[in-house]
Structures are given as C-alpha cells and as structure tokens.
All heavy atoms as an XYZ file, in Angstrom:
853
protein
N     -33.152      7.200     -7.744
C     -33.190      6.289     -8.914
C     -32.282      5.102     -8.475
O     -31.129      5.344     -8.091
C     -32.743      6.940    -10.169
C     -32.920      6.144    -11.373
S     -32.726      6.997    -12.947
C     -31.300      7.824    -12.760
N     -32.795      3.918     -8.747
C     -32.060      2.734     -8.490
C     -32.334      1.692     -9.514
O     -33.384      1.630    -10.186
C     -32.383      2.130     -7.062
O     -33.740      1.712     -7.052
C     -31.988      3.024     -5.950
N     -31.356      0.846     -9.876
C     -31.490     -0.201    -10.787
C     -32.062      0.214    -12.175
O     -32.812     -0.442    -12.808
C     -32.554     -1.351    -10.256
C     -31.907     -1.906     -8.961
O     -30.640     -2.027     -8.855
O     -32.688     -2.337     -8.072
N     -31.678      1.412    -12.597
C     -32.092      1.851    -13.929
C     -33.490      2.324    -14.045
O     -33.961      2.524    -15.130
N     -34.114      2.510    -12.978
C     -35.582      3.067    -13.039
C     -35.762      4.191    -12.103
O     -35.033      4.278    -11.118
C     -36.525      1.918    -12.725
C     -36.513      0.833    -13.678
C     -36.455      1.365    -11.369
N     -36.671      5.027    -12.366
C     -36.919      6.177    -11.592
C     -38.272      6.132    -10.926
O     -39.241      5.689    -11.518
C     -36.837      7.482    -12.429
N     -38.294      6.503     -9.576
C     -39.526      6.447     -8.876
C     -39.892      7.943     -8.635
O     -38.992      8.870     -8.630
C     -39.384      5.934     -7.474
O     -39.004      4.550     -7.661
N     -41.125      8.223     -8.508
C     -41.532      9.665     -8.353
C     -41.045     10.216     -7.014
O     -40.870      9.419     -6.047
C     -43.045      9.580     -8.318
C     -43.435      8.155     -8.073
C     -42.334      7.340     -8.577
N     -40.805     11.507     -7.056
C     -40.425     12.132     -5.687
C     -41.530     12.009     -4.707
O     -42.711     11.906     -5.070
C     -40.123     13.591     -6.083
N     -41.199     12.104     -3.444
C     -42.277     12.033     -2.422
C     -43.178     13.219     -2.521
O     -42.731     14.255     -2.577
C     -41.519     11.925     -1.025
N     -44.479     12.943     -2.367
C     -45.459     13.911     -2.386
C     -45.603     14.769     -3.583
O     -44.891     15.769     -3.836
N     -46.583     14.467     -4.488
C     -46.755     15.298     -5.708
C     -47.304     16.657     -5.372
O     -48.199     16.802     -4.386
C     -47.799     14.375     -6.483
C     -48.495     13.636     -5.439
C     -47.443     13.337     -4.376
N     -47.003     17.634     -6.108
C     -47.462     18.943     -5.948
C     -48.687     19.108     -6.954
O     -48.730     18.294     -7.929
C     -46.509     19.977     -6.312
C     -45.300     19.959     -5.377
C     -44.228     21.099     -5.687
O     -44.572     22.013     -6.438
O     -43.093     20.972     -5.206
N     -49.499     20.055     -6.723
C     -50.575     20.281     -7.538
C     -50.112     20.798     -8.885
O     -49.458     21.841     -8.965
C     -51.669     21.390     -6.955
C     -52.835     21.616     -7.716
C     -53.756     20.377     -7.908
O     -53.720     19.560     -7.034
O     -54.387     20.349     -8.989
N     -50.504     20.166    -10.034
C     -49.977     20.622    -11.317
C     -50.652     21.904    -11.747
O     -51.866     22.086    -11.391
C     -50.212     19.474    -12.260
C     -51.349     18.715    -11.626
C     -51.143     18.857    -10.163
N     -49.966     22.728    -12.515
C     -50.516     23.933    -13.096
C     -51.455     23.552    -14.261
O     -51.475     22.434    -14.718
N     -52.110     24.510    -14.920
C     -52.955     24.259    -16.056
C     -52.319     23.625    -17.212
O     -52.931     22.750    -17.763
C     -53.612     25.664    -16.428
C     -53.017     26.655    -15.496
C     -52.064     25.931    -14.477
N     -51.147     24.031    -17.595
C     -50.509     23.446    -18.740
C     -50.067     21.916    -18.431
O     -50.168     21.121    -19.335
C     -49.230     24.263    -19.115
C     -49.703     25.502    -19.761
C     -50.624     25.361    -21.016
O     -50.282     24.605    -21.920
O     -51.612     26.108    -21.064
N     -49.704     21.665    -17.160
C     -49.346     20.281    -16.859
C     -50.595     19.522    -16.766
O     -50.577     18.293    -17.082
C     -48.482     20.315    -15.570
C     -47.105     20.817    -15.738
O     -46.662     20.887    -16.836
O     -46.504     21.141    -14.638
N     -51.620     19.959    -16.255
C     -52.939     19.209    -16.197
C     -53.381     18.924    -17.695
O     -53.863     17.741    -17.900
C     -54.109     20.056    -15.583
C     -53.926     20.074    -14.067
C     -55.175     20.487    -13.288
N     -55.663     21.807    -13.737
C     -55.301     23.008    -13.125
N     -54.372     22.902    -12.147
N     -55.813     24.110    -13.628
N     -53.007     19.795    -18.543
C     -53.414     19.542    -19.996
C     -52.672     18.296    -20.575
O     -53.266     17.438    -21.137
C     -53.132     20.779    -20.872
C     -53.353     20.501    -22.305
C     -52.927     21.854    -23.101
C     -53.069     21.554    -24.586
N     -52.548     22.741    -25.374
N     -51.415     18.178    -20.314
C     -50.596     17.098    -20.884
C     -51.002     15.879    -20.052
O     -50.928     14.721    -20.716
C     -49.082     17.411    -20.965
C     -48.457     17.633    -19.609
C     -48.777     18.384    -21.979
C     -46.876     17.685    -19.708
N     -51.378     15.891    -18.761
C     -51.743     14.685    -18.101
C     -53.091     14.249    -18.688
O     -53.303     12.986    -18.899
C     -52.020     15.024    -16.551
C     -50.775     15.044    -15.697
C     -51.052     15.633    -14.360
C     -50.163     13.571    -15.649
N     -54.006     15.114    -19.006
C     -55.322     14.767    -19.643
C     -55.136     14.155    -20.937
O     -55.663     13.127    -21.359
C     -56.255     15.889    -19.627
O     -56.519     16.440    -18.406
C     -57.508     15.665    -20.362
N     -54.201     14.778    -21.715
C     -53.923     14.140    -23.070
C     -53.303     12.764    -22.926
O     -53.682     11.918    -23.814
C     -53.043     15.122    -23.904
C     -53.712     16.469    -24.288
C     -52.594     17.436    -24.832
C     -54.779     16.268    -25.355
N     -52.412     12.612    -22.078
C     -51.772     11.287    -21.913
C     -52.763     10.219    -21.575
O     -52.751      9.103    -21.977
C     -50.680     11.368    -20.901
N     -53.658     10.690    -20.584
C     -54.668      9.655    -20.052
C     -55.592      9.384    -21.258
O     -56.058      8.206    -21.427
C     -55.488     10.289    -18.913
C     -56.409      9.359    -18.313
C     -57.109      9.918    -17.090
N     -58.123      9.014    -16.650
C     -59.331      9.399    -16.182
N     -59.753     10.625    -16.239
N     -60.044      8.422    -15.754
N     -55.974     10.334    -22.053
C     -56.883     10.115    -23.162
C     -56.315      9.177    -24.185
O     -57.013      8.304    -24.707
C     -57.296     11.414    -23.819
O     -58.001     12.234    -22.931
N     -55.031      9.366    -24.452
C     -54.293      8.562    -25.469
C     -54.329      7.081    -24.984
O     -54.518      6.094    -25.799
C     -52.928      8.976    -25.684
N     -53.977      6.781    -23.672
C     -54.044      5.509    -23.103
C     -55.403      4.816    -23.253
O     -55.555      3.729    -23.680
C     -53.550      5.548    -21.593
C     -53.538      4.228    -20.992
C     -53.114      4.379    -19.493
N     -52.896      3.138    -18.890
C     -53.891      2.467    -18.162
N     -55.059      3.005    -18.128
N     -53.649      1.326    -17.682
N     -56.447      5.546    -22.875
C     -57.796      5.047    -22.906
C     -58.338      4.747    -24.264
O     -58.882      3.771    -24.555
C     -58.655      6.083    -22.163
N     -58.004      5.711    -25.188
C     -58.515      5.580    -26.563
C     -57.860      4.372    -27.288
O     -58.565      3.737    -27.992
C     -58.127      6.903    -27.269
C     -58.547      6.906    -28.799
C     -58.171      8.265    -29.548
N     -56.711      8.584    -29.372
C     -56.309      9.645    -28.631
N     -57.075     10.360    -27.910
N     -54.947      9.871    -28.656
N     -56.657      4.088    -26.998
C     -56.028      3.027    -27.757
C     -55.967      1.723    -26.916
O     -55.514      0.719    -27.379
C     -54.610      3.403    -28.092
C     -54.643      4.585    -29.117
O     -55.509      4.672    -29.937
N     -53.677      5.458    -28.922
N     -56.489      1.738    -25.634
C     -56.479      0.560    -24.816
C     -54.984      0.151    -24.616
O     -54.751     -1.092    -24.464
N     -54.118      1.081    -24.529
C     -52.717      0.802    -24.336
C     -52.243      0.771    -22.893
O     -52.909      1.392    -22.045
C     -51.939      1.923    -25.083
N     -51.169      0.165    -22.616
C     -50.603      0.101    -21.226
C     -50.198      1.529    -20.678
O     -50.246      1.818    -19.538
C     -49.407     -0.830    -21.265
C     -49.466     -1.523    -22.540
C     -50.330     -0.720    -23.539
N     -49.753      2.371    -21.628
C     -49.361      3.747    -21.293
C     -49.840      4.728    -22.244
O     -49.999      4.487    -23.463
C     -47.795      3.839    -21.257
C     -47.146      2.996    -20.212
C     -45.583      3.116    -20.419
O     -45.035      3.550    -21.420
O     -44.878      2.728    -19.423
N     -50.025      5.981    -21.816
C     -50.161      7.124    -22.609
C     -49.183      8.151    -22.147
O     -48.839      8.257    -20.930
N     -48.782      8.995    -23.104
C     -47.819     10.046    -22.796
C     -48.104     11.300    -23.538
O     -48.716     11.211    -24.617
C     -46.390      9.598    -23.090
N     -47.613     12.393    -23.017
C     -47.710     13.640    -23.829
C     -46.469     14.493    -23.406
O     -46.030     14.422    -22.191
C     -48.978     14.455    -23.487
N     -45.940     15.233    -24.338
C     -44.788     16.107    -24.063
C     -45.201     17.482    -24.587
O     -45.959     17.636    -25.487
C     -43.492     15.581    -24.720
C     -43.046     14.246    -24.077
C     -43.569     15.532    -26.194
N     -44.637     18.539    -23.949
C     -44.788     19.865    -24.385
C     -43.498     20.474    -24.717
O     -42.486     20.462    -24.077
C     -45.525     20.712    -23.262
C     -45.822     22.115    -23.542
C     -46.490     22.872    -22.529
N     -45.648     22.981    -21.313
C     -45.993     22.387    -20.159
N     -47.050     21.647    -20.018
N     -45.142     22.515    -19.099
N     -43.357     21.070    -26.011
C     -42.094     21.618    -26.508
C     -41.934     23.103    -26.012
O     -42.808     23.599    -25.364
C     -41.989     21.370    -27.999
C     -42.789     22.316    -28.854
O     -43.449     23.188    -28.318
O     -42.770     22.111    -30.118
N     -40.858     23.584    -26.433
C     -40.499     25.028    -26.026
C     -41.376     26.030    -26.584
O     -41.488     27.174    -26.089
C     -39.002     25.314    -26.383
C     -38.832     25.604    -27.968
C     -38.784     24.415    -28.830
O     -39.063     23.307    -28.353
O     -38.458     24.611    -30.038
N     -42.200     25.715    -27.571
C     -43.195     26.597    -28.230
C     -44.613     26.380    -27.645
O     -45.509     27.075    -28.044
C     -43.240     26.400    -29.744
C     -41.923     26.683    -30.340
S     -41.373     28.447    -30.345
C     -42.475     29.105    -31.389
N     -44.765     25.505    -26.696
C     -46.077     25.118    -26.127
C     -46.889     24.083    -26.897
O     -48.006     23.793    -26.461
N     -46.280     23.588    -28.003
C     -46.947     22.595    -28.832
C     -46.928     21.246    -27.961
O     -45.935     20.926    -27.357
C     -46.275     22.412    -30.119
C     -46.368     23.549    -31.006
C     -45.584     23.467    -32.203
N     -44.184     23.355    -31.884
C     -43.173     23.433    -32.771
N     -43.425     23.728    -34.000
N     -41.898     23.321    -32.421
N     -47.981     20.432    -28.137
C     -47.986     19.153    -27.493
C     -47.919     18.005    -28.501
O     -48.495     18.100    -29.575
C     -49.256     18.960    -26.609
O     -50.406     19.259    -27.365
C     -49.153     19.957    -25.416
N     -47.389     16.896    -28.094
C     -47.351     15.649    -28.745
C     -47.793     14.566    -27.942
O     -47.243     14.435    -26.844
C     -45.872     15.417    -29.298
C     -45.296     16.622    -30.022
C     -44.682     17.720    -29.308
C     -45.499     16.743    -31.354
C     -44.179     18.797    -30.054
C     -45.055     17.936    -31.997
C     -44.361     18.961    -31.178
O     -43.932     20.053    -31.957
N     -48.610     13.790    -28.452
C     -49.372     12.767    -27.625
C     -49.260     11.365    -28.224
O     -49.207     11.281    -29.434
C     -50.888     13.070    -27.535
C     -51.597     12.082    -26.720
C     -51.119     14.495    -26.970
N     -48.940     10.333    -27.410
C     -48.783      9.004    -27.990
C     -49.092      7.913    -26.995
O     -49.355      8.291    -25.788
C     -47.259      8.816    -28.298
N     -49.373      6.752    -27.472
C     -49.482      5.670    -26.567
C     -48.510      4.612    -26.946
O     -47.621      4.842    -27.781
C     -50.945      5.034    -26.731
O     -51.089      4.578    -28.090
N     -48.384      3.505    -26.109
C     -47.438      2.494    -26.343
C     -47.533      1.939    -27.743
O     -48.615      1.687    -28.284
C     -47.628      1.305    -25.394
O     -47.799      1.811    -24.059
C     -46.637      0.230    -25.353
N     -46.322      1.646    -28.373
C     -46.274      0.955    -29.741
C     -45.890     -0.402    -29.505
O     -44.780     -0.615    -28.940
C     -45.318      1.745    -30.713
C     -45.214      0.960    -31.945
C     -45.778      3.179    -30.946
N     -46.725     -1.349    -29.882
C     -46.328     -2.731    -29.714
C     -46.546     -3.541    -30.954
O     -47.591     -4.253    -31.091
C     -47.143     -3.351    -28.510
N     -45.682     -3.367    -31.847
C     -45.838     -4.184    -33.181
C     -44.732     -5.255    -33.000
O     -43.807     -5.241    -32.287
C     -45.452     -3.217    -34.354
C     -46.281     -2.021    -34.547
C     -45.740     -1.172    -35.633
C     -47.648     -2.465    -34.921
N     -44.902     -6.261    -33.927
C     -43.919     -7.420    -33.919
C     -42.500     -6.816    -34.172
O     -41.584     -7.256    -33.607
C     -44.235     -8.450    -34.900
C     -45.497     -9.228    -34.607
O     -45.853     -9.289    -33.341
O     -46.053     -9.848    -35.488
N     -42.376     -5.788    -35.164
C     -41.084     -5.374    -35.497
C     -40.722     -4.103    -34.660
O     -39.518     -3.608    -34.880
C     -41.074     -5.076    -36.938
O     -42.010     -4.062    -37.242
N     -41.564     -3.498    -33.903
C     -41.221     -2.175    -33.226
C     -41.883     -2.126    -31.939
O     -43.104     -2.226    -31.769
C     -41.633     -1.075    -34.167
C     -41.382      0.403    -33.577
C     -39.850      0.624    -33.416
C     -42.042      1.383    -34.491
N     -41.114     -1.934    -30.849
C     -41.696     -1.657    -29.454
C     -41.141     -0.423    -28.855
O     -39.923     -0.249    -28.779
C     -41.269     -2.890    -28.630
C     -41.817     -4.229    -29.138
C     -42.389     -5.147    -28.054
N     -42.898     -6.338    -28.623
C     -44.199     -6.546    -28.698
N     -45.081     -5.671    -28.269
N     -44.636     -7.677    -29.266
N     -42.044      0.438    -28.610
C     -41.698      1.754    -27.938
C     -42.633      2.063    -26.846
O     -43.850      1.933    -26.926
C     -41.745      2.887    -29.010
C     -40.697      2.869    -30.133
C     -41.068      4.017    -31.055
C     -39.279      3.212    -29.538
N     -42.058      2.634    -25.825
C     -42.933      3.103    -24.668
C     -43.706      4.329    -25.327
O     -43.277      4.979    -26.201
C     -42.139      3.566    -23.484
O     -41.399      4.683    -23.878
N     -44.724      4.691    -24.567
C     -45.585      5.807    -24.995
C     -44.608      7.078    -24.902
O     -44.800      8.000    -25.816
C     -46.812      6.019    -24.046
N     -43.831      7.297    -23.918
C     -43.031      8.404    -23.718
C     -42.024      8.603    -24.822
O     -41.843      9.628    -25.467
C     -42.380      8.401    -22.366
C     -41.539      9.669    -21.980
C     -42.383     10.955    -22.106
C     -41.012      9.580    -20.644
N     -41.325      7.487    -25.108
C     -40.343      7.542    -26.224
C     -41.030      7.862    -27.581
O     -40.466      8.565    -28.368
C     -39.495      6.203    -26.206
C     -38.504      6.258    -25.160
C     -37.574      5.040    -25.196
N     -38.266      3.879    -24.739
C     -38.051      2.615    -25.002
N     -37.140      2.318    -25.856
N     -38.849      1.727    -24.562
N     -42.192      7.349    -27.738
C     -43.038      7.670    -28.946
C     -43.311      9.078    -29.050
O     -43.147      9.777    -30.088
C     -44.267      6.760    -29.060
O     -43.960      5.367    -29.024
C     -45.019      6.999    -30.381
N     -43.797      9.662    -27.958
C     -44.144     11.109    -27.924
C     -42.902     11.974    -28.154
O     -42.942     12.981    -28.897
C     -44.754     11.407    -26.605
N     -41.759     11.599    -27.586
C     -40.548     12.321    -27.840
C     -40.103     12.258    -29.276
O     -39.706     13.218    -29.944
C     -39.330     11.952    -26.883
C     -38.109     12.495    -27.240
C     -39.773     12.270    -25.416
N     -40.270     11.015    -29.815
C     -39.881     10.913    -31.297
C     -40.770     11.835    -32.189
O     -40.318     12.276    -33.201
C     -40.016      9.387    -31.640
N     -42.123     11.812    -31.815
C     -43.036     12.645    -32.567
C     -42.581     14.103    -32.527
O     -42.723     14.868    -33.493
C     -44.410     12.476    -31.988
C     -44.910     11.101    -32.389
S     -46.550     10.717    -31.584
C     -47.657     11.986    -32.417
N     -42.150     14.586    -31.264
C     -41.796     15.924    -31.169
C     -40.553     16.247    -32.014
O     -40.454     17.241    -32.737
C     -41.506     16.191    -29.674
N     -39.553     15.319    -31.956
C     -38.346     15.510    -32.767
C     -38.679     15.501    -34.240
O     -38.142     16.430    -34.983
C     -37.284     14.402    -32.538
C     -36.122     14.423    -33.446
C     -36.820     14.504    -31.064
N     -39.473     14.616    -34.701
C     -39.903     14.513    -36.134
C     -40.705     15.749    -36.559
O     -40.651     16.086    -37.737
C     -40.729     13.243    -36.392
N     -41.323     16.493    -35.658
C     -42.004     17.613    -35.933
C     -41.193     18.918    -35.837
O     -41.725     20.003    -36.005
C     -43.315     17.717    -35.045
O     -44.113     16.651    -35.256
N     -39.980     18.822    -35.429
C     -39.104     19.944    -35.450
C     -38.888     20.574    -34.040
O     -38.262     21.731    -33.936
N     -39.337     19.990    -33.031
C     -39.179     20.525    -31.666
C     -37.611     20.680    -31.351
O     -36.925     19.707    -31.617
C     -39.912     19.749    -30.631
N     -37.302     21.757    -30.750
C     -35.897     21.973    -30.365
C     -35.662     21.686    -28.933
O     -34.471     21.457    -28.583
N     -36.663     21.581    -28.130
C     -36.511     21.296    -26.679
C     -37.793     20.916    -26.105
O     -38.875     20.978    -26.744
C     -36.018     22.575    -25.924
O     -35.726     22.298    -24.559
N     -37.812     20.305    -24.849
C     -39.104     19.997    -24.213
C     -39.200     20.905    -22.850
O     -38.149     21.120    -22.211
C     -39.072     18.555    -23.767
C     -39.196     17.588    -24.835
C     -39.185     16.172    -24.261
C     -40.438     17.767    -25.647
N     -40.436     21.348    -22.522
C     -40.625     21.971    -21.285
C     -41.028     21.021    -20.209
O     -40.752     21.105    -19.017
C     -41.702     22.979    -21.496
C     -41.474     24.171    -22.184
C     -42.611     25.189    -22.285
O     -43.722     24.799    -21.940
O     -42.309     26.341    -22.609
N     -41.840     20.009    -20.591
C     -42.387     19.017    -19.682
C     -42.904     17.718    -20.352
O     -43.086     17.778    -21.616
C     -43.559     19.635    -18.789
N     -43.064     16.667    -19.658
C     -43.646     15.456    -20.136
C     -44.500     14.885    -19.070
O     -44.429     15.145    -17.880
C     -42.412     14.472    -20.512
N     -45.441     14.032    -19.599
C     -46.320     13.387    -18.602
C     -46.590     11.914    -19.110
O     -46.672     11.647    -20.377
C     -47.643     14.015    -18.571
N     -46.642     10.960    -18.142
C     -46.956      9.560    -18.520
C     -48.061      9.062    -17.576
O     -48.012      9.375    -16.424
C     -45.731      8.627    -18.296
C     -46.041      7.195    -18.570
C     -44.535      9.102    -19.225
N     -49.075      8.417    -18.214
C     -50.154      7.773    -17.462
C     -49.894      6.281    -17.527
O     -49.890      5.738    -18.697
C     -51.491      8.204    -17.938
C     -52.629      7.483    -17.240
C     -51.696      9.726    -17.683
N     -49.756      5.577    -16.437
C     -49.389      4.175    -16.445
C     -49.812      3.496    -15.180
O     -49.848      4.203    -14.120
C     -47.831      3.961    -16.808
O     -47.512      2.577    -16.784
C     -47.054      4.709    -15.705
N     -49.946      2.256    -15.188
C     -50.111      1.416    -13.954
C     -48.710      1.109    -13.251
O     -48.716      0.802    -12.096
C     -50.815      0.129    -14.240
N     -47.664      1.327    -14.087
C     -46.284      1.052    -13.410
C     -45.983      2.046    -12.319
O     -46.394      3.238    -12.438
C     -45.295      1.108    -14.569
N     -45.185      1.695    -11.421
C     -44.898      2.552    -10.357
C     -43.549      3.343    -10.700
O     -43.263      4.362    -10.009
C     -44.559      1.672     -9.089
C     -45.799      1.080     -8.526
C     -46.783      2.033     -7.990
O     -46.386      3.132     -7.357
O     -48.098      1.840     -8.147
N     -42.831      2.974    -11.697
C     -41.627      3.546    -11.993
C     -41.501      3.621    -13.518
O     -42.248      3.023    -14.318
C     -40.381      2.748    -11.468
O     -40.375      1.379    -12.056
C     -40.359      2.699     -9.987
N     -40.449      4.357    -14.007
C     -40.194      4.395    -15.450
C     -38.801      3.952    -15.698
O     -37.892      4.181    -14.868
C     -40.272      5.847    -15.887
C     -41.733      6.409    -15.855
C     -41.696      7.937    -16.367
C     -42.708      5.660    -16.755
N     -38.531      3.242    -16.833
C     -37.262      2.808    -17.200
C     -36.276      4.009    -17.517
O     -36.726      5.005    -17.982
C     -37.437      1.911    -18.347
C     -38.750      2.224    -18.835
C     -39.557      2.818    -17.765
N     -35.023      3.786    -17.354
C     -34.050      4.764    -17.580
C     -34.080      5.166    -19.056
O     -33.832      6.393    -19.380
C     -32.657      4.205    -17.217
C     -31.500      5.171    -17.593
C     -31.610      6.570    -16.922
O     -32.141      6.725    -15.799
O     -31.133      7.539    -17.672
N     -34.443      4.288    -19.913
C     -34.502      4.672    -21.396
C     -35.470      5.701    -21.654
O     -35.269      6.630    -22.594
C     -34.803      3.422    -22.216
O     -35.978      2.800    -21.763
C     -33.608      2.500    -22.337
N     -36.620      5.755    -20.886
C     -37.621      6.809    -21.093
C     -37.009      8.132    -20.545
O     -37.234      9.181    -21.252
C     -38.896      6.313    -20.361
C     -39.748      5.373    -20.977
O     -39.290      4.771    -21.994
O     -40.893      5.233    -20.561
N     -36.497      8.072    -19.449
C     -35.873      9.343    -18.905
C     -34.777      9.892    -19.820
O     -34.684     11.130    -20.088
C     -35.253      9.140    -17.452
C     -36.281      8.679    -16.453
C     -35.598      8.405    -15.153
C     -37.468      9.711    -16.287
N     -33.979      8.994    -20.384
C     -32.948      9.410    -21.337
C     -33.478     10.090    -22.566
O     -32.942     11.092    -23.018
C     -32.058      8.207    -21.741
N     -34.627      9.576    -23.076
C     -35.213     10.283    -24.227
C     -35.624     11.676    -23.895
O     -35.483     12.522    -24.747
C     -36.401      9.423    -24.729
N     -36.238     11.828    -22.771
C     -36.661     13.159    -22.326
C     -35.426     14.071    -22.151
O     -35.440     15.223    -22.599
C     -37.534     13.143    -21.081
C     -37.795     14.552    -20.481
C     -38.866     12.443    -21.302
N     -34.319     13.601    -21.514
C     -33.191     14.408    -21.328
C     -32.504     14.690    -22.627
O     -32.002     15.804    -22.769
C     -32.144     13.577    -20.479
C     -32.355     13.668    -18.994
C     -31.169     13.077    -18.219
N     -30.784     11.805    -18.655
C     -31.194     10.606    -18.028
N     -32.106     10.751    -17.011
N     -30.782      9.491    -18.464
N     -32.481     13.826    -23.582
C     -31.885     14.007    -24.851
C     -32.496     15.280    -25.544
O     -31.745     16.073    -26.194
C     -32.025     12.856    -25.803
C     -31.125     11.712    -25.454
O     -30.238     11.968    -24.647
O     -31.288     10.610    -26.079
N     -33.802     15.498    -25.444
C     -34.414     16.618    -26.076
C     -34.642     17.837    -25.088
O     -34.507     18.979    -25.469
C     -35.762     16.178    -26.700
C     -36.463     17.278    -27.481
C     -35.580     17.721    -28.678
C     -37.798     16.696    -28.134
N     -34.914     17.513    -23.882
C     -35.379     18.668    -22.995
C     -34.184     19.034    -22.026
O     -34.238     20.049    -21.396
N     -33.171     18.124    -21.884
C     -32.042     18.436    -20.955
C     -32.411     17.877    -19.598
O     -33.548     17.515    -19.308
N     -31.334     17.705    -18.843
C     -31.380     17.247    -17.463
C     -32.344     18.058    -16.636
O     -32.228     19.298    -16.753
C     -30.013     17.062    -16.914
N     -33.121     17.474    -15.846
C     -34.005     18.166    -14.980
C     -35.329     18.548    -15.538
O     -36.207     19.098    -14.891
N     -35.601     18.148    -16.830
C     -36.944     18.385    -17.486
C     -37.956     17.678    -16.546
O     -37.831     16.478    -16.248
C     -37.012     17.774    -18.876
O     -36.023     18.449    -19.690
C     -38.406     18.015    -19.497
N     -39.029     18.391    -16.112
C     -40.070     17.716    -15.345
C     -40.799     16.690    -16.058
O     -41.403     16.914    -17.080
C     -40.969     18.940    -14.751
C     -40.698     19.939    -15.720
C     -39.323     19.845    -16.382
N     -40.957     15.551    -15.357
C     -41.857     14.436    -16.000
C     -42.908     14.084    -14.918
O     -42.515     13.642    -13.870
C     -40.873     13.222    -16.307
C     -41.468     12.096    -17.126
C     -40.366     11.408    -17.958
C     -42.301     11.176    -16.377
N     -44.124     14.245    -15.362
C     -45.232     13.986    -14.381
C     -45.648     12.470    -14.580
O     -45.818     12.014    -15.677
C     -46.415     14.888    -14.691
C     -46.141     16.361    -14.741
C     -47.093     17.046    -15.590
C     -46.016     16.905    -13.384
N     -45.744     11.720    -13.453
C     -46.064     10.395    -13.477
C     -47.355     10.191    -12.813
O     -47.555     10.557    -11.644
C     -45.019      9.516    -12.760
C     -45.303      7.940    -12.760
C     -45.286      7.477    -14.102
C     -44.289      7.343    -11.865
N     -48.459      9.680    -13.582
C     -49.778      9.579    -13.072
C     -50.233      8.149    -13.149
O     -49.764      7.392    -14.096
C     -50.694     10.498    -13.757
N     -51.121      7.731    -12.312
C     -51.846      6.511    -12.340
C     -52.884      6.440    -13.520
O     -53.162      7.426    -14.101
N     -53.493      5.218    -13.769
C     -54.401      5.090    -14.852
C     -55.656      6.019    -14.768
O     -56.196      6.457    -15.722
C     -54.862      3.707    -14.666
C     -53.712      3.003    -14.102
C     -53.093      4.020    -13.082
N     -55.979      6.408    -13.554
C     -57.084      7.395    -13.417
C     -56.635      8.858    -13.552
O     -57.539      9.796    -13.403
C     -57.761      7.303    -12.008
C     -56.830      7.602    -10.819
O     -55.658      7.922    -11.014
O     -57.350      7.660     -9.721
N     -55.450      9.157    -13.898
C     -54.911     10.427    -14.165
C     -54.461     11.139    -12.850
O     -53.904     12.304    -12.883
N     -54.506     10.508    -11.678
C     -54.028     11.165    -10.482
C     -52.568     11.224    -10.461
O     -51.827     10.164    -10.630
C     -54.482     10.361     -9.252
O     -55.953     10.278     -9.284
C     -54.043     10.995     -7.994
N     -51.937     12.394    -10.277
C     -50.565     12.550    -10.174
C     -49.926     11.819     -8.969
O     -50.279     12.025     -7.872
C     -50.303     14.118    -10.147
C     -48.821     14.465    -10.204
C     -48.045     14.032    -11.446
C     -48.589     15.947    -10.007
N     -48.890     10.940     -9.296
C     -48.208     10.289     -8.228
C     -46.966     11.014     -7.849
O     -46.465     10.934     -6.655
C     -47.825      8.953     -8.711
C     -48.818      7.932     -8.940
C     -48.274      6.601     -9.274
N     -49.277      5.656     -9.725
C     -49.152      4.819    -10.672
N     -47.925      4.724    -11.310
N     -50.050      4.025    -10.943
N     -46.420     11.780     -8.742
C     -45.197     12.494     -8.522
C     -44.549     13.091     -9.688
O     -45.062     12.794    -10.780
N     -43.553     13.841     -9.451
C     -42.753     14.426    -10.609
C     -41.316     13.988    -10.510
O     -40.744     14.002     -9.428
C     -42.861     16.009    -10.557
O     -44.258     16.473    -10.544
C     -42.029     16.592    -11.697
N     -40.822     13.503    -11.592
C     -39.473     13.036    -11.852
C     -38.751     14.124    -12.558
O     -39.154     14.557    -13.587
C     -39.444     11.681    -12.475
C     -40.235     10.626    -11.816
C     -38.020     11.232    -12.694
C     -40.565      9.415    -12.569
N     -37.427     14.427    -12.120
C     -36.590     15.186    -12.918
C     -35.804     14.292    -13.886
O     -35.124     13.385    -13.411
C     -35.638     15.923    -12.014
N     -35.972     14.477    -15.207
C     -35.416     13.593    -16.150
C     -33.834     13.711    -16.134
O     -33.257     14.616    -15.657
C     -35.844     13.942    -17.614
C-alpha cells in the first residue's frame, strides 16, 4: 500500500462459492444502478449487504463504505469478507478503514473489474 491506497496482491486466487456470491452481488448492484462501483459484504452470520456508490449533493459514499454502513445499521457484529467491483485499480484507505473497523485487520477484500473478474484480494 502506498499513498493511502491499496493495490491487489499479485495473482488472484480462485474464489470459493461464498466469495463468488458477493462478487456477483457487487457486480449486479453496479450494473443495476449504473454506478461507478458496486460492493457487497458478508457478516459473521453469513448475511450479505449490497450497495452501490452514493452520489448525492449532500452525501458522497463509496459503494464499500455504504455496504459496511448497511451492515452496521442491521446489527452486524463483524465481517467475514467484502467485495468491490470497479474500474479503479486501487481502493482508497478510507474504504479499507471501514472494513477494518467492523471486520478487523486482515479481513479479505476481493477487488474485481467491471466484468466481475477477480483482480486480487486485499487484506483490509
């Protein structure tokens, strides 16, 4: 990680079924809303929270921070994993911090391109 942004680790591994699920949900949210990003997070109970970028005049949130906020507002105590579908090559530190705040350091964050292809996994 450099300059406050994180890049995916070299060489993505094949995601398991639960990780494929959150990648698909994140991609669907992005496409459905025509948003720059889609995100999904999975809590400690296996529940998922899906969001896209929020871009209002009075409120701007990344898809990932929105999904984390939805999990918190729904009573999640922790996160198992997160996924973001975006054209961006990196994620800002604020997104990683939101995942760490709820999931703890090292929570896996899957970063995928707009077509849903996994680019890599970042440890929050």
